[in-house]
C-alpha positions in Angstrom: 174.7 120.1 170.4 175.6 119.9 166.6 174.4 122.3 163.8 171.5 119.4 162.2 170.1 120.2 166.4 168.6 123.5 165.2 168.2 125.5 162.0 171.1 128.1 162.1 169.7 130.7 159.5 165.5 130.9 158.9 164.3 130.7 155.0 162.7 134.3 155.2 161.5 133.7 151.5 161.7 132.1 147.8 165.0 133.0 146.2 163.9 132.7 142.1 166.6 129.9 143.2 164.9 128.0 145.9 161.7 128.4 143.2 162.2 126.7 140.9 163.4 123.5 142.5 160.2 123.6 145.0 158.8 124.2 141.7 159.8 121.0 140.3 159.9 118.9 143.5 156.5 119.1 142.3 156.8 118.8 139.0 158.9 115.2 139.4 156.2 113.8 142.1 153.2 114.2 139.4 154.6 115.2 136.2 154.6 113.1 132.8 157.9 112.1 130.4 157.9 115.4 128.6 156.8 117.4 132.0 159.8 116.7 134.1 161.9 117.0 131.4 160.9 120.5 130.6 161.3 120.9 134.1 164.5 119.9 134.6 165.8 121.7 131.8 164.5 125.4 133.7 166.4 123.8 136.7 169.3 123.5 134.7 169.7 127.4 134.5 168.5 128.4 137.8 169.7 125.3 140.4 172.7 124.8 141.3 173.5 121.1 140.1 173.9 119.8 143.8 170.6 120.8 144.8 168.7 118.9 142.4 170.7 116.0 142.7 169.7 116.0 146.0 165.7 116.5 145.6 165.9 113.3 142.8 167.6 111.7 145.6 165.0 112.6 148.2 161.8 112.1 145.8 161.8 107.8 145.7 160.1 109.1 149.2 157.7 110.6 149.2 156.9 109.8 144.6 158.8 106.3 144.6 161.9 104.5 142.9 160.3 104.3 139.6 160.2 108.6 139.7 163.3 109.0 141.2 165.0 106.9 138.8 163.5 108.5 135.9 164.0 111.8 136.9 167.6 110.9 136.9 167.3 109.4 133.9 166.2 112.7 132.5 168.4 114.6 134.8 171.5 113.2 133.3 170.4 113.2 129.3 169.7 117.6 129.8 172.0 117.9 131.9 175.3 115.8 130.2 176.6 115.4 134.3 177.8 112.1 135.0 176.8 110.4 138.0 179.3 111.3 140.5 182.1 108.4 141.0 181.7 108.5 144.5 179.4 109.7 147.4 180.9 109.7 150.6 177.4 109.3 152.3 176.8 105.6 151.0 178.1 103.0 152.9 177.5 104.9 156.4 175.0 102.5 157.8 175.9 102.9 161.3 175.5 107.2 161.4 171.8 106.5 160.1 170.3 106.2 162.8 171.7 108.6 164.9 171.9 111.2 162.5 168.2 110.1 161.6 166.7 110.8 165.2 167.9 114.2 165.0 166.5 115.1 162.0 163.6 113.5 162.6 163.0 115.8 165.7 164.1 119.1 164.2 160.6 118.2 161.7 158.8 117.1 164.1 159.6 119.6 167.4 156.7 118.8 170.1 155.0 116.0 167.8 158.3 113.7 167.5 157.3 111.0 169.8 153.7 110.5 169.8 155.4 110.1 166.2 157.6 107.0 166.9 155.0 105.7 168.8 152.9 106.1 166.3 154.7 104.9 163.6 155.6 101.6 165.7 151.9 100.7 166.6 151.5 101.1 162.4 154.6 98.2 162.3 158.1 98.3 164.4 159.7 98.0 160.3 158.3 101.9 159.1 159.4 103.4 162.7 163.2 101.5 161.6 162.9 102.9 157.7 161.0 105.7 158.4 164.0 106.6 160.8 166.8 105.0 159.0 165.9 105.3 155.3 164.1 108.6 155.7 165.3 110.4 157.7 168.9 109.2 158.4 170.5 108.3 155.1 168.2 111.0 152.6 166.3 114.0 154.2 169.4 114.4 156.5 172.7 114.5 153.7 174.5 117.6 154.5 174.0 118.8 150.2 170.1 120.7 150.9 169.5 122.3 153.7 166.6 120.8 155.8 164.0 123.9 155.1 164.2 124.1 151.8 164.0 119.5 151.9 160.5 120.8 153.3 159.6 123.6 151.3 160.0 120.7 148.2 158.3 118.0 150.3 155.3 120.7 151.5 154.0 120.1 147.8 154.8 117.5 146.9 152.2 116.8 149.7 149.9 118.9 148.0 150.4 118.1 144.3 149.8 114.1 145.6 147.0 114.8 147.3 148.9 113.1 151.3 146.7 116.1 153.2 147.9 114.3 156.8 151.9 113.8 155.4 150.4 117.7 154.0 150.0 119.0 157.6 153.0 117.8 158.8 155.5 119.0 156.8 153.7 122.0 157.0 154.9 122.0 160.5 157.9 120.5 159.6 159.1 123.1 157.1 158.6 125.7 159.9 160.2 123.6 162.5 163.9 123.3 159.6 163.3 127.1 159.7 161.2 128.0 156.8 159.4 131.9 157.4 155.9 131.5 157.5 156.3 133.3 154.3 158.4 130.8 152.7 155.6 128.3 152.7 152.9 130.6 151.6 155.1 131.4 148.6 155.5 127.5 147.9 152.2 126.9 148.0 151.6 129.7 145.9 154.2 128.2 143.6 152.5 124.9 142.8 149.0 126.7 142.8 148.1 125.6 139.1 148.9 121.9 139.5 146.5 121.8 142.2 142.6 121.7 141.4 140.3 125.2 142.7 138.9 122.6 145.9 142.4 121.7 146.9 143.7 125.5 147.5 140.9 125.6 149.4 141.1 123.1 151.5 145.1 123.8 152.1 144.5 127.2 152.9 142.5 126.3 155.9 145.3 124.0 156.6 148.3 125.6 156.3 145.9 128.4 158.8 145.6 126.2 160.5 148.8 124.8 161.3 149.1 128.8 161.7 147.1 129.3 164.3 145.1 131.8 162.5 
């Protein structure tokens, strides 16, 4: 087994840095340009730059490539940081499938095999892209731990009102090593970006995931 087979450390609660990262994820998903600029400026002073870079990269999976490009552009302006001259992950196509399967299996746990069947029934290309592109190329990158990635995905799905994917990633956050308190705190951190109906609905969904 490798280090990515099981989460090595449980994220028991949100420290200030993680809370700001999670909040930024939600704003990058649905915010307007001034809001994104303000969120990235706040993150610059609260979150390590490597985490912000990874969040921006994974934004394209959950909010689309245009938003990821715009976020990256704003981040370069706000931070004054230039893009890395090299990225060891770029071009590693031969390892994406195996890493994608491993990362996806952590996130989905006992639901993994059924997920693969369901996605293949939608389209085999979607199954391949999910594993190689989503979990292998992006979410399997080691520069940000999987628990924090999943908490960012949870809030992205919530503000985008993608209830079905939110349900999956609430489970995924737990499987990846986030304590239930950390998930609860993540949802609470974006309550002002949701309607009262959204908050009630997601509180109920989260209770069901926990078996309450």
